[in-house]
C-alpha positions in Angstrom: -164.9 81.2 -89.8 -162.8 78.5 -91.4 -159.9 79.1 -88.9 -162.4 79.0 -86.1 -163.8 75.6 -87.0 -160.2 74.2 -87.5 -159.3 75.2 -84.0 -162.4 73.5 -82.7 -161.6 70.2 -84.4 -158.0 70.1 -83.2 -158.8 70.7 -79.5 -160.5 67.3 -78.9 -157.6 65.4 -80.3 -155.1 67.1 -78.1 -157.3 66.5 -75.1 -157.5 62.8 -75.8 -153.6 62.5 -76.2 -153.1 64.2 -72.9 -155.5 61.9 -71.2 -153.7 58.7 -72.5 -150.3 60.2 -71.4 -151.6 60.7 -67.9 -152.9 57.1 -67.7 -149.5 55.7 -69.0 -147.5 57.7 -66.4 -149.8 56.5 -63.6 -149.3 52.8 -64.7 -145.4 52.9 -64.6 -145.1 52.7 -60.7 -147.6 49.8 -60.7 -145.5 47.8 -63.2 -142.2 48.5 -61.4 -143.7 47.4 -58.1 -145.0 44.2 -59.6 -141.6 43.3 -61.1 -139.8 44.0 -57.8 -142.3 41.7 -56.0 -141.7 38.9 -58.5 -138.0 39.2 -58.1 -138.2 39.1 -54.3 -140.5 36.0 -54.2 -138.9 34.1 -57.1 -140.9 32.2 -59.7 -142.8 29.1 -59.1 -141.5 27.1 -62.1 -138.3 25.9 -60.3 -136.0 28.7 -61.7 -133.3 30.0 -59.4 -133.6 33.4 -57.8 -131.5 36.0 -59.6 -128.6 37.9 -58.0 -128.5 35.9 -54.8 -125.4 36.6 -52.6 -122.8 33.8 -52.6 -122.0 32.0 -49.3 -119.2 29.9 -47.8 -120.8 26.9 -46.2 -119.7 24.1 -43.9 -120.0 20.3 -44.3 -123.5 18.8 -44.1 -124.7 18.9 -40.6 -125.2 15.5 -39.0 -125.8 14.4 -35.4 -126.3 11.3 -33.4 -128.5 10.5 -30.4 -126.4 9.9 -27.3 -126.7 6.5 -25.7 -124.8 6.8 -22.5 -121.1 5.9 -22.6 -121.6 3.6 -25.6 -122.2 6.4 -28.1 -119.8 6.0 -31.0 -121.1 8.3 -33.7 -119.8 11.9 -34.1 -122.0 14.5 -32.5 -121.6 16.9 -35.3 -119.5 17.1 -38.5 -120.5 20.6 -39.7 -118.2 23.4 -40.4 -119.0 27.0 -39.6 -121.4 28.8 -41.9 -120.1 32.3 -42.8 -121.6 34.9 -45.1 -119.1 36.4 -47.5 -118.9 39.3 -50.0 -120.6 39.2 -53.4 -117.3 38.9 -55.2 -116.1 35.9 -53.2 -116.1 32.4 -54.5 -118.3 29.7 -52.7 -116.0 27.2 -50.9 -116.8 24.2 -48.7 -114.6 23.8 -45.6 -114.6 20.1 -44.7 -111.2 19.5 -43.1 -111.8 18.0 -39.7 -108.8 18.2 -37.3 -108.8 14.9 -35.3 -107.5 15.2 -31.8 -106.9 11.8 -30.0 -107.1 12.4 -26.2 -106.2 10.3 -23.2 -107.3 11.3 -19.8 -105.6 9.9 -16.7 -106.7 10.2 -13.0 -104.4 11.3 -10.2 -102.9 7.8 -10.0 -102.2 7.7 -13.7 -105.0 5.3 -14.6 -107.0 6.0 -17.8 -110.3 7.8 -16.9 -113.5 6.7 -18.7 -117.0 8.1 -18.7 -116.4 11.6 -20.0 -118.5 13.5 -22.5 -117.9 16.1 -25.1 -118.8 18.9 -22.7 -115.9 17.9 -20.5 -113.4 19.0 -23.2 -112.4 22.5 -24.4 -110.1 22.7 -27.5 -107.9 25.7 -28.3 -106.0 26.3 -31.5 -103.2 28.9 -31.2 -105.0 30.1 -28.1 -108.4 30.5 -29.7 -111.3 28.3 -28.5 -112.7 25.9 -31.1 -116.1 24.2 -31.2 -116.0 20.4 -30.6 -117.6 19.1 -33.8 -116.8 15.4 -33.4 -116.7 13.2 -30.3 -116.2 9.4 -30.2 -116.3 7.5 -27.0 -114.2 4.6 -25.7 -116.3 1.8 -27.3 -115.4 2.7 -30.8 -112.8 0.2 -32.4 -109.2 1.1 -32.7 -106.6 0.5 -35.4 -103.1 -0.4 -34.3 -99.8 -0.7 -36.3 -97.7 -3.0 -34.1 -94.0 -2.6 -34.9 -91.6 -5.2 -33.6 -87.9 -4.6 -33.6 -86.2 -7.9 -34.5 -82.8 -6.6 -35.3 -79.5 -8.1 -34.1 -79.8 -6.7 -30.6 -83.0 -8.5 -29.9 -82.8 -11.6 -32.0 -82.0 -13.9 -29.0 -85.3 -12.9 -27.5 -87.7 -13.6 -30.5 -89.7 -16.0 -28.4 -90.2 -13.4 -25.7 -91.2 -10.8 -28.3 -93.8 -13.1 -29.8 -95.3 -13.9 -26.3 -95.4 -10.2 -25.3 -97.0 -9.2 -28.6 -99.6 -12.0 -28.3 -100.5 -10.8 -24.8 -101.0 -7.3 -26.1 -103.3 -8.4 -28.9 -105.3 -10.6 -26.5 -105.7 -7.5 -24.2 -107.3 -5.5 -27.0 -111.1 -5.5 -27.5 -113.1 -7.4 -30.1 -113.3 -5.3 -33.2 -109.9 -3.6 -32.7 -107.8 -4.2 -35.8 -104.0 -4.8 -35.8 -101.3 -4.8 -38.4 -98.0 -6.5 -37.6 -94.7 -5.0 -38.9 -91.3 -6.4 -38.3 -87.7 -6.4 -39.7 -86.1 -9.1 -41.7 -83.0 -9.8 -43.8 -82.8 -10.0 -47.6 -79.7 -11.1 -49.4 -79.0 -9.8 -52.9 -75.8 -10.6 -54.7 -74.2 -11.8 -51.5 -75.0 -8.6 -49.6 -77.4 -8.8 -46.7 -79.8 -6.0 -46.2 -82.3 -5.2 -43.5 -85.9 -4.7 -44.8 -89.3 -3.8 -43.3 -92.0 -6.4 -43.8 -95.8 -6.0 -43.2 -96.7 -9.4 -41.9 -100.4 -8.7 -42.0 -102.6 -5.8 -42.9 -105.1 -4.4 -40.5 -107.3 -7.2 -39.3 -109.3 -8.3 -36.2 -108.7 -12.0 -37.1 -106.8 -13.1 -34.0 -105.8 -16.4 -35.5 -104.2 -14.6 -38.5 -102.3 -12.3 -36.1 -101.0 -15.3 -34.1 -99.7 -16.9 -37.4 -98.1 -13.6 -38.4 -96.2 -13.5 -35.2 -94.8 -16.9 -35.7 -93.5 -15.8 -39.1 -91.4 -12.9 -37.9 -87.7 -13.3 -38.3 -84.5 -11.5 -37.4 -82.6 -8.8 -39.3 -79.1 -7.6 -39.4 -80.1 -3.9 -39.1 -82.8 -1.6 -37.8 -84.6 0.4 -40.5 -86.7 2.0 -37.8 -87.4 5.4 -39.6 -88.2 3.5 -42.9 -90.7 1.4 -41.0 -92.5 4.5 -39.6 -92.8 5.9 -43.1 -94.0 2.6 -44.5 -96.7 2.4 -41.8 -98.1 5.8 -42.8 -97.9 5.0 -46.6 -99.1 1.4 -46.4 -100.9 0.4 -43.2 -102.7 3.8 -42.7 -102.9 4.6 -46.4 -106.7 4.8 -46.6 -108.4 7.6 -44.7 -110.2 6.3 -41.6 -114.0 6.0 -41.6 -115.7 8.9 -39.8 -116.2 6.9 -36.6 -112.5 6.0 -36.6 -111.0 9.5 -36.9 -108.3 9.9 -34.3 -108.5 6.2 -33.3 -105.2 5.0 -34.8 -102.0 4.3 -33.1 -98.4 3.1 -33.7 -97.2 0.8 -30.9 -93.5 0.1 -31.3 -91.3 -2.3 -29.3 -87.8 -1.2 -30.1 -84.6 0.3 -28.8 -85.2 3.2 -31.3 -81.6 3.2 -32.6 -81.9 3.4 -36.4 -79.0 1.8 -38.2 -79.9 1.4 -41.9 -82.8 3.7 -42.9 -82.7 5.9 -45.9 -85.3 8.2 -44.3 -84.4 10.6 -41.5 -86.3 11.1 -38.2 -87.6 14.6 -39.1 -89.3 13.1 -42.3 -90.7 10.1 -40.5 -91.9 12.3 -37.6 -93.7 14.8 -39.8 -95.5 12.0 -41.8 -96.7 10.2 -38.6 -97.9 13.4 -36.9 -99.8 14.4 -40.1 -101.6 11.0 -40.1 -103.1 11.9 -36.7 -102.0 8.5 -35.1 -101.0 8.2 -31.5 -97.5 7.0 -30.9 -96.6 4.5 -28.1 -93.0 3.4 -27.7 -91.8 0.6 -25.5 -88.1 1.1 -25.4 -86.2 -2.1 -24.8 -82.8 -1.5 -23.1 -80.2 -3.2 -25.3 -77.4 -0.7 -24.7 -75.2 -3.0 -22.6 -75.6 -5.9 -25.0 -74.7 -3.7 -28.0 -71.7 -1.9 -26.3 -70.2 -5.3 -25.3 -70.2 -6.4 -28.9 -69.1 -3.1 -30.3 -65.9 -3.4 -28.3 -65.0 -6.8 -29.9 -62.3 -7.1 -32.5 -63.5 -6.7 -36.1 -62.4 -10.2 -36.8 -64.6 -11.6 -34.0 -67.7 -13.4 -35.3 -69.7 -12.2 -32.3 -69.1 -8.5 -32.9 -71.6 -5.8 -33.9 -70.6 -2.9 -36.1 -72.0 0.6 -36.5 -73.3 0.9 -40.0 -72.2 3.6 -42.5 -75.6 5.2 -42.1 -75.2 5.4 -38.3 -71.7 6.8 -38.5 -72.7 9.5 -41.0 -75.8 10.4 -39.0 -73.6 10.8 -35.9 -71.2 13.0 -37.8 -74.0 15.3 -39.1 -75.7 15.7 -35.7 -72.7 15.7 -33.3 -69.6 16.5 -35.3 -70.7 18.3 -38.5 -67.3 19.9 -39.1 -65.6 16.5 -39.4 -64.7 15.1 -42.8 -67.1 12.3 -43.9 -64.0 10.1 -44.5 -63.2 10.2 -40.8 -66.4 8.1 -40.2 -66.3 5.9 -43.3 -64.9 2.7 -41.6 -66.1 1.4 -38.3 -63.0 -0.8 -37.8 -60.7 2.2 -38.0 -62.4 3.8 -35.0 -60.9 3.5 -31.5 -62.7 1.6 -28.7 -63.4 4.8 -26.8 -64.8 6.5 -29.9 -67.0 3.5 -30.7 -68.5 3.6 -27.2 -69.0 7.4 -27.3 -70.9 7.2 -30.6 -73.1 4.3 -29.4 -74.0 6.2 -26.2 -74.9 9.4 -28.0 -77.0 7.5 -30.5 -78.9 5.8 -27.7 -79.5 9.1 -26.0 -80.8 10.5 -29.4 -83.2 7.5 -29.8 -84.7 8.2 -26.3 -85.2 11.8 -27.1 -86.8 11.1 -30.5 -89.2 8.5 -29.1 -90.2 10.8 -26.1 -90.7 13.7 -28.5 -92.9 11.8 -30.9 -95.0 10.2 -28.2 -95.6 13.6 -26.5 -96.3 15.4 -29.8 -98.9 12.8 -30.8 -100.6 12.5 -27.5 -99.2 9.0 -26.8 -96.6 7.8 -24.2 -93.1 6.3 -24.1 -92.2 3.5 -21.7 -88.8 2.1 -20.6 -88.4 -1.6 -20.3 -85.3 -2.9 -18.6 -85.8 -6.1 -20.5 -88.3 -7.8 -22.7 -90.1 -9.3 -19.7 -90.9 -5.8 -18.5 -92.4 -5.1 -21.9 -95.4 -7.2 -21.0 -96.5 -4.7 -18.4 -96.0 -1.8 -20.8 -98.0 -3.5 -23.4 -100.8 -4.1 -20.9 -100.8 -0.4 -20.0 -100.9 0.6 -23.7 -103.9 -1.7 -24.3 -105.7 -0.2 -21.3 -105.1 3.4 -22.6 -106.3 2.6 -26.1 -109.4 1.0 -24.7 -110.3 4.3 -22.9 -109.1 6.9 -25.4 -111.4 9.7 -26.6 -111.5 11.1 -30.1 -112.3 14.7 -30.5 -112.4 16.7 -33.7 -113.0 20.3 -34.8 -113.2 22.6 -37.8 -110.6 25.3 -37.4 -111.9 28.9 -37.3 -108.6 29.9 -39.1 -109.5 29.3 -42.7 -106.1 30.5 -44.0 -104.4 27.7 -46.1 -100.8 28.8 -45.4 -99.1 25.5 -44.4 -98.3 26.9 -40.9 -98.0 24.8 -37.7 -101.1 25.3 -35.5 -100.7 24.6 -31.8 -103.5 22.5 -30.1 -104.3 22.6 -26.4 -107.0 20.6 -24.7 -108.4 21.5 -21.3 -110.8 19.5 -19.0 -114.0 20.7 -17.3 -115.7 18.7 -14.6 -113.4 15.7 -14.9 -112.4 15.5 -11.3 -109.6 16.9 -9.3 -106.1 15.8 -10.4 -107.2 14.5 -13.8 -104.7 15.1 -16.6 -105.1 15.1 -20.3 -102.7 14.1 -23.1 -103.4 15.2 -26.7 -101.5 15.9 -29.9 -99.5 19.2 -29.7 -100.6 20.5 -33.1 -100.9 20.0 -36.8 -99.7 21.4 -40.1 -102.3 23.4 -41.8 -103.1 22.7 -45.5 -101.5 24.9 -48.2 -103.4 26.2 -51.1 
């Protein structure tokens, strides 16, 4: 009997335990569902959502409302938004590649009135989305380099007048910096230097005064001048609306005589700046050759500098001993003429190459009077130049050279486009 009643008392307790266990097991799925829902929706107290996948994002998206041909603002400055793996680091791609473009009609005249949809950009053969477009009414920034070395010193008045006409042909708001050569004497030694007569300004009176102050030099530090323009005149990055709207305009024979820099260095820096290059090559070859042939004791003679002679040796006769080109007066008349002609040919090639690679143009002026017409043509092109920009689909930061090609759509039969040939990608 005792055992019977003990069993009867234990049974209700076990039944109650089993009932609680069933209820607990039934509640677990409900709790898990509630937690999952909260994680998906996020909390409402401003806390971030947990375990969100990282992304690579582009620059903030901006746009401007077109206003006919007077639109100056970029149409879009956004990079491509790409989803990346969970283990990748978030990175913002904001490097806009500026592409200055000049379009000419069949007769070679600058063509205005085009829109962003008229242009297609390719990088290494792959199409790119035009993310920035500035029309012809946006101001321009010009570094005006005037060669006032010995071969042109007799024509300083003509140089000033031609430069003034160029400045007057520009539009209100265009800014100009004037750079020229001068002579500095230290311890009895005369040295050609580069002088920035005025920084970038749209003050026409200040520019006219700067032109009156240009002097003559006893050498041509042309490559040094190009480097100085990049480091000094174009030192600050351009404002967004001025991207791709900078130019070097140089009146020179292009024959460097005293620079410490080399052409390859100057070329790379100028192309990296994104500035167009326009060269008005003054023909001074006959004047120079006539004076190179004079006796070294003649006060009217010109001499090839040590820098010129060594540059000639490295480029045209690299196996020769440096001492063979140490003294200009020890060279024969035929050799002097040969060196001079090859250096002039080199100058023409260098200016044509840099103009083409940047999207600009090289002109030949038989004399400084012809330079006026060339200046007028440059001013006309600058006034009708387009500025495109894109964010490369190639995100690799390998320092490689990327080729750029621009094609036209719906621009009219016979229209031709000039643009920079490429750029150097950044390196991580």
